Each structure stands twice: as structure tokens, then as C-alpha cells.
C-alpha positions as CSV (number, residue, x, y, z in Angstrom):
1,M,15.6,-68.8,-11.6
2,A,18.7,-66.5,-13.1
3,G,18.4,-64.2,-10.0
4,Q,19.7,-67.0,-7.7
5,G,23.2,-66.5,-9.4
6,L,23.3,-62.8,-8.8
7,P,24.7,-63.0,-5.1
8,L,27.2,-65.5,-6.3
9,H,28.2,-63.2,-9.1
10,V,28.5,-59.9,-6.7
11,A,30.4,-61.8,-4.3
12,T,33.1,-63.0,-6.9
13,L,33.5,-59.6,-8.0
14,L,33.9,-58.2,-4.8
15,T,36.5,-60.8,-3.6
16,G,38.1,-60.1,-6.8
17,L,38.5,-56.7,-6.4
18,L,39.7,-57.2,-2.6
19,E,42.4,-59.7,-4.1
20,C,43.7,-57.1,-6.4
21,L,43.7,-54.5,-3.8
22,G,45.7,-56.8,-1.3
23,F,48.1,-58.5,-3.7
24,A,48.6,-56.6,-7.0
25,G,50.8,-54.3,-5.5
26,V,53.6,-56.7,-4.7
27,L,55.2,-56.2,-8.5
28,F,54.4,-52.4,-8.6
29,G,55.6,-51.6,-5.4
30,W,59.0,-53.2,-6.1
31,P,61.0,-50.3,-5.1
32,S,59.8,-50.2,-1.7
33,L,60.5,-53.8,-1.5
34,V,64.1,-53.6,-3.0
35,F,64.8,-51.1,0.1
36,V,63.5,-53.7,2.8
37,F,65.4,-56.5,0.9
38,K,68.8,-54.3,1.0
39,N,68.1,-53.6,4.7
40,E,67.5,-57.2,5.1
41,D,70.8,-58.3,3.4
42,Y,69.3,-60.0,0.7
43,F,72.3,-60.8,-2.1
44,K,74.7,-59.2,0.2
45,D,77.3,-61.8,-0.6
46,L,77.2,-60.3,-4.2
47,C,78.9,-57.3,-2.8
48,G,82.5,-56.6,-2.1
49,P,83.9,-55.6,1.1
50,D,83.5,-51.7,1.7
51,A,86.9,-49.9,0.8
52,G,86.1,-47.0,2.8
53,P,83.3,-44.6,4.2
54,I,79.7,-45.4,3.2
55,G,79.0,-43.6,-0.1
56,N,75.8,-41.7,0.7
57,A,74.0,-40.1,3.4
58,T,71.2,-42.8,3.7
59,G,73.6,-45.4,5.3
60,Q,73.5,-48.0,2.2
61,A,76.7,-48.7,0.2
62,D,76.3,-49.1,-3.4
63,C,76.7,-52.5,-4.8
64,K,76.2,-52.9,-8.6
65,A,75.9,-56.6,-8.6
66,Q,73.2,-56.4,-5.7
67,D,71.3,-53.9,-7.9
68,E,71.5,-56.0,-10.8
69,R,70.1,-58.9,-9.0
70,F,67.0,-57.0,-8.2
71,S,66.7,-55.9,-11.6
72,L,66.7,-59.1,-12.9
73,I,64.1,-60.3,-10.3
74,F,61.8,-57.3,-11.3
75,T,62.4,-58.2,-15.1
76,L,61.4,-61.9,-14.5
77,G,58.6,-60.6,-12.5
78,S,57.3,-58.3,-14.8
79,F,57.3,-61.0,-17.8
80,M,55.8,-63.4,-15.9
81,N,52.8,-61.3,-14.9
82,N,52.2,-60.8,-18.8
83,F,53.3,-64.4,-19.8
84,M,51.0,-66.3,-17.5
85,T,47.8,-64.7,-18.7
86,F,47.6,-67.3,-21.2
87,P,47.6,-70.2,-18.9
88,T,45.8,-68.8,-16.3
89,G,43.0,-68.0,-19.0
90,Y,43.1,-71.7,-19.8
91,I,42.5,-72.4,-16.1
92,F,39.6,-70.0,-15.7
93,D,37.9,-71.3,-18.7
94,R,38.3,-75.1,-17.7
95,F,38.3,-75.0,-14.1
96,K,36.1,-72.0,-13.4
97,T,36.9,-69.2,-10.7
98,T,37.4,-71.2,-7.3
99,V,39.9,-73.9,-8.7
100,A,41.8,-70.8,-10.5
101,R,41.8,-68.8,-7.2
102,L,42.8,-71.6,-4.9
103,I,45.7,-72.4,-7.1
104,A,46.6,-68.7,-7.2
105,I,46.4,-68.7,-3.3
106,F,48.5,-71.6,-3.3
107,F,51.5,-70.3,-5.5
108,Y,51.4,-66.8,-3.6
109,T,51.5,-68.5,0.0
110,T,54.1,-70.9,-1.3
111,A,56.3,-68.1,-2.5
112,T,55.5,-66.1,0.6
113,L,56.6,-68.6,2.9
114,I,59.8,-69.0,1.0
115,I,60.8,-65.4,1.2
116,A,60.0,-65.7,5.0
117,F,62.2,-68.7,5.7
118,T,65.2,-67.8,3.7
119,S,67.9,-66.4,5.9
């Protein structure tokens, strides 16, 4: 009866690949997200008032404090991506794949909703 688990293993592999394709790009696509966040005026309060004409041809004024904040977020995201492998591995070993995925989906959905409802 060892063959009964094969469809479950294949389904787990395929959904895992789908999750990686859909969600792994959030951290690795960071430069594109920074552009969108700047257009949405995230951390615009860190920038001083414009003293003159806009500095570059794209219409985006340079703001060092805003760029530093985005850099800090990327650094923390990169660190947590590597640091969380230990607790995630424990959750996988202790509670198996379904519980680990449900926890990950909960955290990802919560973070997405927090970003969606910020002004």
C-alpha cells in the first residue's frame, strides 16, 4: 500500500512549486516594489520640502532618508528570510507540511492586508 501516498506527494510537490513561483519574488523583486512604494508616497514624510526643480528626468526627487528606510526594510527581509529557516524547519518536522503551509499563508495574508490598508 505504499503507492497510495504517491498522489499526495506529487500534489505536495506541485503546490510547493506553485507557491515558490507566486510568492518567492516578493523579496527578490524588491527594486520594482521600491519604485511602486515611492509612487504611493511611502515614507514621504521623511523627505524635506523640495527646494527647487525635480532632480532627475523621471520626476522622482531624491530623498536619502526614504532610500535608507527602504534599504533597512530590504536588509531585515533578507536576514529574516535566512534566519527563519530554523523555526520553519522545526514546524515542518513537528507538525508536517499542511500546518506549516497554513501558518505561512496566514502570515503572508496578514502582511499583505497590512500593506493594503496603510495610507
